C-alpha positions in Angstrom: 0.0 0.0 0.0 1.3 3.6 -0.8 0.1 9.0 -0.8 -4.0 10.6 -1.3 -3.3 10.8 -4.0 0.3 11.0 -3.1 -0.2 10.5 0.6 -3.0 8.0 0.7 -1.9 6.7 -2.6 1.1 5.3 -0.8 -0.4 4.9 2.6 -3.4 2.9 1.5 -2.6 1.4 -1.8 -4.0 4.5 -3.7 -7.2 4.3 -5.7 -8.7 1.7 -8.0 -8.7 3.5 -11.3 -8.9 1.9 -14.7 -8.1 -1.6 -13.6 -8.8 -3.1 -17.1 -6.8 -0.5 -18.9 -3.4 -1.3 -17.3 -0.7 -2.7 -19.5 -0.2 -6.4 -19.3 0.3 -9.6 -21.1 -2.6 -11.5 -19.5 -2.7 -14.4 -22.0 0.9 -15.3 -22.0 2.4 -17.6 -19.4 6.0 -18.1 -18.7 7.5 -21.6 -19.3 8.5 -22.6 -15.7 10.7 -25.4 -17.2 12.8 -23.0 -19.1 16.6 -22.7 -18.5 16.5 -19.0 -17.6 19.1 -17.9 -15.1 16.8 -16.0 -12.8 19.5 -14.4 -10.7 21.1 -12.9 -13.8 17.7 -11.9 -15.1 17.0 -10.0 -11.9 20.1 -7.9 -12.4 19.3 -7.3 -16.0 15.9 -6.1 -14.9 17.5 -3.6 -12.5 19.9 -2.4 -15.2 17.0 -1.9 -17.7 15.0 -0.1 -15.0 17.8 2.3 -14.3 18.1 3.0 -18.0 14.4 3.8 -18.1 14.7 6.4 -15.3 13.7 4.3 -12.2 15.6 5.2 -9.1 15.3 1.7 -7.7 14.0 -1.8 -8.6 13.3 -4.6 -6.2 11.6 -8.0 -6.1 9.2 -9.5 -3.6 7.0 -12.5 -3.4 3.4 -11.7 -4.3 2.3 -12.3 -0.7 1.3 -9.2 1.4 1.5 -11.3 4.6 0.7 -9.6 7.9 -0.1 -6.3 6.3 -3.4 -7.7 5.2 -4.6 -8.0 8.8 -3.5 -4.4 9.4 -5.5 -3.3 6.4 -8.7 -5.1 7.6 -8.4 -3.7 11.1 -7.9 -0.2 9.7 -11.0 -0.6 7.5 -13.1 -2.0 10.4 -12.3 1.2 12.4 -13.7 3.3 9.6 -10.4 5.1 9.0 -10.9 5.1 5.3 -13.8 7.6 5.5 -15.7 7.8 2.2 -13.2 5.8 0.3 -15.5 2.8 -0.1 -13.3 1.3 -2.8 -10.8 0.5 -0.1 -13.2 -1.9 1.5 -14.7 -3.2 -1.8 -11.4 -4.3 -3.1 -9.7 -5.5 0.1 -9.6 -9.1 -1.2 -7.8 -8.0 -4.4 -5.2 -6.2 -2.3 -4.8 -9.3 -0.1 -4.5 -11.8 -2.9 -2.6 -10.5 -6.0 -3.6 -13.7 -7.9 -7.2 -12.5 -7.9 -6.1 -9.3 -9.7 -3.8 -11.1 -12.1 -4.0 -15.0 -12.2 -0.6 -16.8 -12.1 1.2 -14.0 -10.2 4.2 -15.3 -8.3 6.3 -12.1 -8.0 5.9 -8.4 -7.5 8.6 -6.3 -9.2 8.6 -3.0 -7.3 9.9 0.2 -8.9 10.5 3.7 -7.6 10.8 7.1 -9.4 12.0 10.2 -7.6 9.7 13.2 -8.1 10.8 16.0 -5.8 10.3 19.0 -8.1 12.1 21.7 -6.0 13.1 22.6 -2.5 10.8 25.6 -2.0 8.3 25.9 0.8 5.0 27.8 0.6 5.1 30.0 3.6 3.1 33.0 2.4 -0.6 32.6 3.5 -1.9 34.2 0.3 0.0 31.7 -1.8 -1.6 28.3 -2.6 0.1 25.2 -1.1 -0.2 22.3 -3.5 1.3 18.9 -2.7 4.6 18.6 -4.7 3.5 15.4 -6.4 0.7 17.2 -8.1 2.4 20.3 -9.3 3.5 18.8 -12.6 2.5 15.8 -14.9 0.2 13.1 -13.8 2.4 10.2 -12.7 0.0 7.4 -13.4 0.4 7.0 -17.1 4.0 8.0 -17.2 5.1 5.4 -14.7 2.9 2.7 -16.2 4.4 3.4 -19.7 7.9 3.0 -18.3 6.9 -0.2 -16.6 5.5 -1.5 -19.9 8.8 -0.7 -21.5 10.5 -2.6 -18.7 8.2 -5.6 -19.3 9.0 -5.4 -23.0 12.7 -5.5 -22.2 12.1 -8.6 -20.0 10.2 -10.3 -22.8 13.1 -9.8 -25.1 15.2 -11.9 -22.7 12.9 -14.6 -21.6 10.2 -14.6 -24.3 6.4 -14.5 -23.5 5.5 -14.2 -19.8 2.5 -13.3 -17.8 2.4 -9.8 -16.3 0.4 -6.7 -15.5 1.8 -3.2 -14.7 0.4 -0.8 -12.1 1.0 2.6 -10.6 -1.8 3.7 -8.3 -4.2 2.2 -10.8 -5.5 -0.9 -9.0 -5.7 -2.3 -5.5 -2.1 -3.1 -4.9 -0.3 -2.9 -1.5 2.5 -0.8 -2.9 4.4 0.2 0.2 4.2 -3.4 1.5 5.8 -4.9 -1.6 8.3 -2.1 -1.9 9.3 -2.7 1.7 9.6 -6.5 1.1 11.6 -5.7 -2.0 14.2 -3.7 -0.1 13.4 -0.3 -1.6 12.9 1.1 1.9 10.8 0.8 5.0 7.3 1.9 6.1 7.7 5.2 7.9 5.6 6.2 10.8 3.6 8.4 8.4 2.8 5.2 6.5 4.7 6.2 3.3 7.7 4.3 2.0 10.8 5.8 3.4 14.5 5.2 2.5 17.8 6.9 3.1 17.1 8.8 -0.1 13.9 10.2 1.5 10.2 9.6 0.7 9.6 11.8 -2.4 9.1 8.8 -4.6 6.3 7.4 -6.8 5.9 3.6 -6.7 4.9 1.2 -9.5 4.7 -2.6 -9.8 4.8 -5.4 -12.3 2.8 -8.5 -11.2 4.4 -11.4 -13.0 4.6 -15.2 -13.1 8.4 -15.1 -13.3 9.8 -17.0 -10.2 12.4 -14.4 -9.4 14.3 -14.7 -6.1 13.0 -12.1 -3.6 15.3 -9.3 -2.4 16.1 -8.9 1.3 14.1 -6.2 3.2 16.2 -3.5 4.8 16.0 -2.5 8.4 13.9 0.4 9.3 15.6 3.6 10.5 12.9 5.7 12.1 14.0 4.9 15.7 12.3 7.0 18.3 11.6 9.9 16.0 8.1 11.2 16.0 8.6 14.3 13.8 5.8 13.3 11.3 3.3 12.7 14.1 4.1 16.0 15.8 4.0 18.0 12.5 0.6 16.8 11.2 -1.7 19.9 11.4 -4.8 17.8 12.1 -3.2 15.0 14.1 -4.3 12.6 11.4 -1.3 10.2 12.2 -3.1 8.9 15.3 -0.4 6.4 16.1 2.9 5.4 14.5 2.1 3.7 11.2 -1.6 4.6 11.4 -3.3 7.4 9.6 -7.0 8.2 10.1 -8.0 9.5 6.7 -11.0 11.3 8.1 -8.6 13.8 9.7 -6.0 14.0 6.9 -5.8 17.2 4.9 -5.0 15.1 1.8 -8.2 13.2 2.2 -10.2 16.3 3.1 -9.1 18.3 0.0 -9.0 15.4 -2.5 -11.1 12.4 -1.6 -13.9 14.0 0.4 -16.8 14.9 -1.9 -18.9 17.0 0.4 -18.3 19.8 3.0 -15.1 19.9 4.9 -15.8 19.7 8.6 -15.6 23.1 10.2 -13.3 21.9 12.9 -10.6 21.2 10.3 -10.9 24.2 8.1 -8.7 26.6 10.2 -6.1 23.8 10.4 -5.9 23.5 6.6 -4.3 26.9 6.3 -3.4 27.6 2.6 -3.3 23.9 1.5 -5.6 23.5 -1.4 -4.6 20.1 -2.7 -2.9 17.6 -0.5 -0.4 18.1 2.3 3.3 17.5 2.5 3.9 18.4 6.1 4.8 14.8 7.3 7.4 14.6 4.6 8.8 18.1 4.9 9.7 17.5 8.6 11.2 14.0 8.1 15.0 14.0 8.8 15.7 11.5 6.0 14.3 13.9 3.4 17.4 16.1 4.1 19.2 13.6 1.8 16.6 13.7 -1.0 17.7 14.7 -4.4 15.7 16.6 -7.0 13.7 14.1 -9.0 12.8 13.4 -12.6 12.3 16.6 -14.6 9.1 15.1 -16.1 7.4 16.2 -12.8 8.6 19.9 -12.9 5.8 22.3 -11.9 3.4 23.6 -14.6 1.3 26.7 -14.8 3.1 28.2 -11.8 1.5 25.8 -9.4 4.5 26.0 -7.1 4.0 29.8 -6.6 0.4 30.7 -7.6 -1.7 33.1 -5.5 -5.0 31.9 -4.0 -7.0 34.7 -5.6 -5.6 34.0 -9.0 -6.5 30.3 -8.9 -9.9 31.1 -7.4 -10.6 33.1 -10.5 -10.2 30.2 -12.9 -13.3 29.4 -14.8 -14.3 25.7 -15.1 -13.0 25.7 -18.7 -9.7 27.2 -17.5 -9.5 24.6 -14.8 -10.0 21.8 -17.2 -7.7 23.2 -19.9 -4.8 24.2 -17.6 -4.9 21.0 -15.5 -5.2 18.6 -18.4 -2.6 15.8 -17.7 -2.4 16.8 -14.0 -3.8 14.7 -11.1 -5.6 17.7 -9.7 -8.2 17.7 -12.5 -9.9 14.6 -11.1 -11.4 16.5 -8.1 -13.3 18.8 -10.5 -13.8 22.6 -10.4 -16.4 22.6 -7.6 -14.1 21.0 -5.1 -11.2 23.1 -6.3 -13.2 26.2 -5.4 -14.3 24.7 -2.1 -10.7 24.1 -1.1 -9.5 27.6 -2.2 -12.4 29.2 -0.4 -11.2 27.6 2.9 -7.7 28.8 2.2 -8.8 32.3 1.5 -10.8 32.2 4.8 -7.5 31.4 6.5 -5.5 34.1 4.7 -5.0 37.6 6.2 -8.0 39.8 5.6 -7.5 42.1 2.6 -9.4 43.9 -0.1 -8.2 41.3 -2.6 -9.3 38.4 -0.5 -12.7 39.9 0.1 -13.2 40.7 -3.6 -12.2 37.1 -4.6 -14.7 35.6 -2.1 -17.4 38.0 -3.1 -17.0 37.0 -6.7 -18.1 33.4 -5.8 -20.7 34.3 -3.2 -23.6 33.5 -5.6 -22.0 30.4 -7.2 -24.5 27.8 -8.5 -23.0 25.2 -6.2 -24.4 25.1 -2.7 -21.1 23.5 -1.6 -19.1 26.4 -2.9 -21.5 29.0 -1.5 -21.3 27.4 2.0 -17.5 27.4 2.1 -17.3 31.0 0.7 -19.8 32.1 3.4 -17.6 30.5 6.1 -14.5 32.2 4.6 -16.1 35.6 4.5 -17.2 35.2 8.2 -13.6 34.4 9.0 -12.4 37.6 7.5 -15.1 39.6 9.3 -14.0 38.0 12.6 -10.4 38.9 12.0 -11.3 42.5 11.6 -13.0 42.5 15.0 -9.9 41.3 16.7 -7.9 44.0 18.5 
């Protein structure tokens, strides 16, 4: 399981999007009686992966193990909120063979994506999770995994496989941990000595590759991520309550954001990186693949400017960006909350007033709340 989108995507196995559209060679089966040198093959896979831009490649058995019980307990406590797909597809996460028959092995791959080292400290500026400031990672990583599968087939001939990257119910962090790509941090994301700014992808395959050795975790007694969470969503080490998480509230939640969390959201309009920004291991993170460089000034845009986008502008400018999936209505909802948390100014008041009569009751309610926040701040001595 792997970050909403980036946070819960990693933390919980991400969504279940376009399962039948993933790349794969479902009909082919590998000849288990072949004379393939699997140890040599695994190293060739790593080399091919490096040439394709992957930061790390590892191999695990397609057996989630004890992580399945942890998932079921998390679901039974309702920590998934409105993400009903997490419960509906729990069995597919638990049994990879149900998702792709014949699966023996999970090849896990990581891509570095950190686009810059800037922080968004100005309250009038929009804070957007770094993973979502540039290109949508789903197709890009799946395309690379497909190329990796093509390279494997050139060596061993036809074999059964399917590729995934936050596109089906796969326990991404668990397999990446088993494959030696890192360990599960207390914020539930995959963490390594190169940090946590990484996308994950997998190839389920019938190749009987020898699993890699998991590495020891190195969080120790550190609780920086728990302490930094604005809404205290990391309710215990290795456990996130989605219902409190800003990434969930601004991305997955379809209705009104609970008022108790609105002031805590600050200027975050899509996702939250706080638990990663504070992590000591991320001091060693390097800038990632330039494919994920920010677009449309999303790393520095002002709240009022983004709030002024029409629905057409939203759809056009965010084509090929993961933010587009939440739709214009939720985009305005989120920015209204952020404007309500911003210092009161003529520009902020004008921006909110421009949406006060919006056709959406959801938008109107959040704008009304934001306007009342501004009025309250003027009353303060």
